[in-house]
C-alpha positions in Angstrom: 101.3 57.5 104.6 99.9 60.4 102.2 98.0 63.7 104.5 94.8 63.1 101.6 95.3 59.1 102.1 94.6 59.8 105.7 91.7 61.6 105.7 90.5 59.4 103.0 90.8 56.5 105.6 89.1 58.1 108.8 86.4 59.6 106.5 85.5 55.9 105.8 86.5 54.6 109.3 83.9 57.4 110.6 81.4 56.3 107.9 81.4 52.6 109.3 81.4 54.2 113.2 78.8 55.8 112.1 76.4 53.3 110.3 77.6 50.4 112.7 77.0 53.0 115.9 73.4 53.6 114.8 73.0 49.9 114.1 74.2 48.8 117.4 72.4 51.9 119.7 76.3 52.2 120.5 77.3 55.2 120.0 80.1 55.5 116.6 83.4 56.9 119.2 83.5 53.0 120.1 84.5 52.1 116.9 86.7 55.7 116.0 89.3 55.1 119.0 90.0 51.9 118.0 90.4 52.0 114.3 92.4 55.9 115.0 94.5 54.3 117.5 95.1 50.9 116.3 94.5 50.9 113.0 96.3 54.7 112.1 98.2 55.0 115.1 96.8 58.2 116.5 97.6 58.9 120.2 94.7 57.8 122.1 94.3 61.6 123.3 93.9 63.2 119.9 91.3 59.7 119.5 89.0 60.4 122.8 89.2 64.4 121.2 87.6 63.6 118.0 85.6 60.9 119.8 83.2 63.5 121.3 83.5 66.4 118.5 81.5 63.6 117.1 79.3 63.0 120.1 78.1 66.3 120.5 76.9 66.5 116.6 75.3 63.5 116.4 73.9 63.1 120.1 72.5 67.1 119.2 71.0 66.3 116.1 68.7 63.5 117.1 68.4 65.0 120.6 66.3 67.5 119.0 63.8 65.4 117.2 63.3 63.8 120.5 62.5 66.6 122.3 60.3 67.7 119.3 58.3 64.4 119.7 57.7 65.2 123.8 59.6 62.0 124.8 62.7 63.4 126.2 62.4 64.4 130.4 64.1 67.9 130.0 63.7 68.9 133.6 65.3 64.8 134.2 68.0 65.2 131.7 69.0 69.0 132.3 69.0 67.8 136.7 71.4 65.1 136.0 74.1 66.8 133.7 74.6 68.5 137.1 76.6 65.0 137.6 77.5 63.8 134.6 79.3 67.6 133.6 81.0 67.1 137.1 82.0 63.7 136.0 83.3 64.7 132.6 85.6 67.3 133.4 86.6 65.2 136.6 87.1 62.3 133.5 89.0 64.5 131.4 91.3 65.6 133.6 92.7 62.3 134.7 93.1 61.3 131.3 95.0 63.8 130.7 98.0 62.4 133.2 96.4 58.4 133.4 99.1 56.2 131.1 98.1 55.4 127.1 97.7 52.5 128.9 95.6 52.3 131.7 93.0 54.2 129.3 92.9 51.3 126.9 92.8 49.0 129.0 89.7 50.4 131.3 88.6 51.0 127.5 88.8 47.3 126.8 86.2 46.5 129.3 83.8 49.2 128.6 83.3 48.4 125.4 82.5 44.7 126.8 79.8 46.6 129.5 78.3 48.1 126.5 78.2 45.3 124.1 76.9 42.3 126.5 73.8 46.0 127.6 73.0 46.3 124.3 72.1 42.4 124.3 70.4 42.9 128.1 66.3 42.8 127.2 65.0 45.8 128.2 61.4 45.7 130.0 59.5 48.6 130.4 59.2 50.2 133.8 56.2 52.1 135.0 55.9 53.6 138.5 53.4 55.9 139.2 53.8 57.0 142.3 57.3 59.1 142.5 60.0 59.4 145.4 59.0 62.6 148.0 62.2 64.0 146.5 61.3 63.2 142.8 57.9 64.9 143.9 60.2 68.0 144.9 62.1 68.0 142.4 59.7 67.3 139.5 61.3 64.8 137.9 57.6 62.8 137.1 56.7 63.2 133.5 54.5 61.7 130.4 55.4 60.7 127.2 53.1 60.2 123.9 52.8 56.4 123.0 52.8 55.4 119.3 49.2 55.4 119.2 48.6 58.9 120.6 47.7 57.6 123.7 49.5 59.7 126.7 51.6 58.0 129.1 53.0 59.1 133.1 55.1 57.7 135.2 57.0 58.5 138.3 60.6 58.4 139.2 62.2 56.9 142.5 66.3 56.8 143.7 66.8 60.3 142.7 70.2 60.4 145.0 71.3 56.6 143.4 70.5 57.7 139.8 72.3 61.5 140.3 75.6 59.0 141.5 75.8 57.3 138.9 75.3 59.7 136.1 78.5 60.6 137.7 80.4 57.8 136.8 79.3 57.9 133.4 80.2 61.5 133.2 83.7 61.1 134.0 84.2 57.8 131.7 82.7 60.1 128.9 85.3 62.6 129.6 88.4 59.9 130.0 87.2 57.5 127.2 85.3 59.6 124.7 82.7 58.2 124.4 78.6 58.9 125.5 78.6 56.8 127.9 75.0 55.5 127.2 74.8 52.6 129.0 75.3 53.6 132.3 72.9 56.6 131.3 70.1 54.3 130.4 71.0 51.8 133.8 71.3 54.8 136.1 67.9 56.1 134.7 66.0 52.9 134.0 67.4 50.8 136.7 68.4 53.1 139.1 65.7 55.6 139.2 63.1 53.4 137.2 62.1 55.5 134.6 61.0 54.3 131.0 63.4 52.2 129.1 62.2 54.7 125.7 62.0 58.3 128.1 65.5 56.8 129.9 67.4 56.3 126.3 66.0 59.3 124.6 66.9 61.7 127.9 70.4 59.6 127.8 70.5 60.9 124.7 70.0 64.1 125.2 72.3 64.7 128.2 75.1 63.0 126.0 75.9 66.1 124.2 76.2 68.3 126.7 78.5 65.9 128.7 81.1 65.9 126.1 81.3 69.5 125.6 81.9 69.9 129.2 85.0 67.5 128.9 85.9 68.9 125.3 86.9 71.6 126.6 89.2 70.2 129.1 91.1 69.1 125.6 90.4 71.8 124.0 92.7 73.6 126.4 95.7 70.2 126.8 95.4 70.6 122.5 93.7 67.2 121.7 91.2 68.0 119.6 92.7 68.2 116.2 90.7 69.9 113.6 91.8 67.7 110.7 91.8 64.5 112.5 87.7 65.5 113.7 86.2 67.3 110.7 86.9 64.0 108.6 85.6 62.4 111.8 82.5 64.3 112.4 81.9 64.4 108.8 82.2 60.1 108.5 79.8 59.5 111.6 76.9 62.2 110.9 76.5 60.9 107.4 77.4 57.2 108.5 74.4 57.8 111.6 72.0 58.5 109.0 72.0 55.8 106.7 72.4 52.9 109.6 69.1 54.8 111.1 67.2 54.5 107.4 68.3 50.3 107.7 67.3 50.0 110.9 64.1 50.4 109.8 63.7 47.8 107.7 66.2 44.7 109.1 66.3 42.9 112.1 67.5 45.4 115.6 67.8 42.2 117.6 69.8 39.7 115.1 72.5 43.3 114.2 72.7 43.8 117.9 74.3 40.1 118.6 76.1 40.1 114.7 77.8 43.8 115.8 78.0 43.5 119.8 80.4 40.4 118.5 82.6 42.8 116.5 82.3 45.5 119.1 83.7 42.7 121.6 86.7 42.0 119.1 87.7 45.2 119.5 87.3 45.5 123.0 89.9 42.2 122.8 92.2 43.7 121.2 92.2 46.7 122.9 92.9 45.1 126.0 95.8 43.3 124.6 97.3 46.5 123.0 97.4 48.4 126.1 98.7 45.6 128.4 101.6 45.4 125.7 102.4 49.3 125.5 101.0 49.2 122.0 98.9 52.2 122.8 
């Protein structure tokens, strides 16, 4: 395979990854890594490095819009970034010494979990009274609704959410994904943050988390410009195209379809990992 052919396949695959990731709400990394490892035969460490760079690019673009709209709780996000950054660095260090077969199997299991979580019925949790620790840290906030009203909310179980964020960061650094599912669970289920705020704050945090772990991958030489460049370009354009399609289609049906697709990819990753093919 020539370099040009390899680059064009990566560019097209990254576009599809960004497109599917945007429609499913799971990010492009979940498609990028199986594409590079299974189809193109790239070492999984280089695939994770490219996926992390794409997470930084996509998160930075969308996070700015959510912050401008006043939905993202920046104080909460910055506080929880302490846990995700520490976890991301630990995960990245673990990735450099862990067997590739172990990473592939864990990646597949994480994909299954993320796909199931994306189909879970999202319920809005509005807690008016914050816990004492949340009050002292001033983690409560407000967000605007589509009709111009302002909703106030409180925060609970700060320590539990902080601990879960450490796990989310570790999974991000180890597997090269945004770990949005774990972050939303930490804020939505544990800390009782409204779902709209938890998803936008999670997106705000993804880029910083990926940046922390990518430093380790750069030091180890796993960030390859020839792989990262077409991946980032493809994912960005794919995500923008997916966002335009999403507003005109039924998101529930799309999520079911892509959850099935992701499940197939997950099984493939687990199979190849167990058989030592990755």
